[in-house]
C-alpha positions, 0 to 999 in steps of 0.5 A, a space after each residue: 107859489 103854491 095853492 092850498 084847495 079845499 076841497 066840497 064834496 055836495 051830493 043831492 039825491 035825483 033820478 034814478 035808485 038815490 043815484 047821486 050827482 055830485 060835484 068836488 069843487 075846490 074854494 076859490 083861491 087868487 079868483 081861479 076855480 078848479 071843478 068837477 062837476 058830476 050829474 046828468 041822471 035823469 033826462 032833465 039833468 042831463 039835458 041843462 047839462 049837454 045844453 051848458 057844453 059852451 061854459 066848460 072848458 072840458 064835458 066829460 061822459 061816461 058809457 059802455 061800448 054798446 050806449 048804456 049811460 054809465 055811474 060812479 065813476 071814480 074821475 079825477 083832473 089834473 092841472 099841467 105838471 102835477 099842481 092841484 086836482 080835483 075828483 070825484 064819483 062821476 057820471 053820466 056826466 062831468 064837467 071841469 073847469 080850468 083856471 088856465 090854458 094847458 095840458 091835463 091830465 084826466 083819469 077815470 076809472 070803472 069796476 077795474 077798468 081804467 082809462 088817462 086821458 091827457 086833453 088841450 084846456 081852455 077856460 069856458 072851452 067846450 070841449 068834450 071827452 067821451 068815456 067807453 066802458 065795456 058791457 
């Protein structure tokens, strides 16, 4: 059975220069959640999100090669076999929940640079992936 999802985006102004923390969260369908949560602006939010790594299938960290954190990285996470996807402007931290174990594709684009990664995920798996772009 194919699932239809509705993306409900939410952005809150936090911390530095009004950079938004965003969530791209589809509605729950058949009890399954596929979520991309983005934020990490400011020390408090970043610390909290890093402390929650084990609660998510995947935590993404966005930075330059020199170590400066990045925000507004367009991020898309796709289910195996081209199923559902979630996407949002993300950074410096992104957190993904998946409805079931499998190989998911993460595509991130920043200032014309694109990265694509295939990652084995499971709900609450605690995986991390650092994405770095040239300074």
